[in-house]
C-alpha positions in Angstrom: 125.0 70.4 31.4 122.1 72.9 32.6 122.9 75.9 34.5 120.5 77.9 36.6 121.0 81.5 37.8 119.5 84.5 38.9 119.8 87.9 40.4 117.3 89.9 43.3 117.4 93.1 42.5 116.0 95.4 45.0 113.7 97.7 42.8 112.8 97.7 38.9 115.1 101.3 39.0 118.2 99.7 40.0 117.5 96.9 37.4 117.2 99.1 34.2 120.2 101.1 35.0 122.1 97.5 35.6 121.4 96.5 32.7 121.7 99.8 30.4 125.5 99.3 31.8 125.9 96.0 30.7 124.2 96.6 27.4 126.7 99.1 26.9 130.1 97.4 28.1 132.4 96.6 25.6 133.9 94.2 26.9 130.8 91.9 27.0 130.3 92.4 23.0 130.3 89.4 21.0 132.9 91.2 19.0 135.1 91.5 21.4 134.3 87.8 23.6 132.4 85.1 21.6 130.6 82.9 23.6 131.8 79.6 24.2 128.6 77.6 23.5 125.2 78.4 21.2 123.6 81.0 22.7 120.9 80.0 20.1 119.8 77.6 22.6 119.9 79.2 25.6 116.0 80.1 27.4 115.9 83.4 29.2 112.4 83.5 31.5 110.7 85.7 34.1 109.3 84.2 36.9 107.1 85.2 39.8 106.8 84.0 43.4 103.8 82.1 43.7 104.3 81.6 47.7 107.2 83.6 49.3 108.3 83.0 52.6 109.8 85.5 55.1 113.4 84.7 56.7 112.1 84.2 60.1 109.4 81.2 59.1 
């Protein structure tokens, strides 16, 4: 199974604030809520758009 997802943030400050909240959320800690799969096999990456089209195109 391959799962692909993304989050589009309005700006870096919003992203940084949200990620800080996520990292401090006890509900998401591995002790409270373990992953149902091997997290070592996850791939995390960042992408930069090569071409970005506007909504009217």
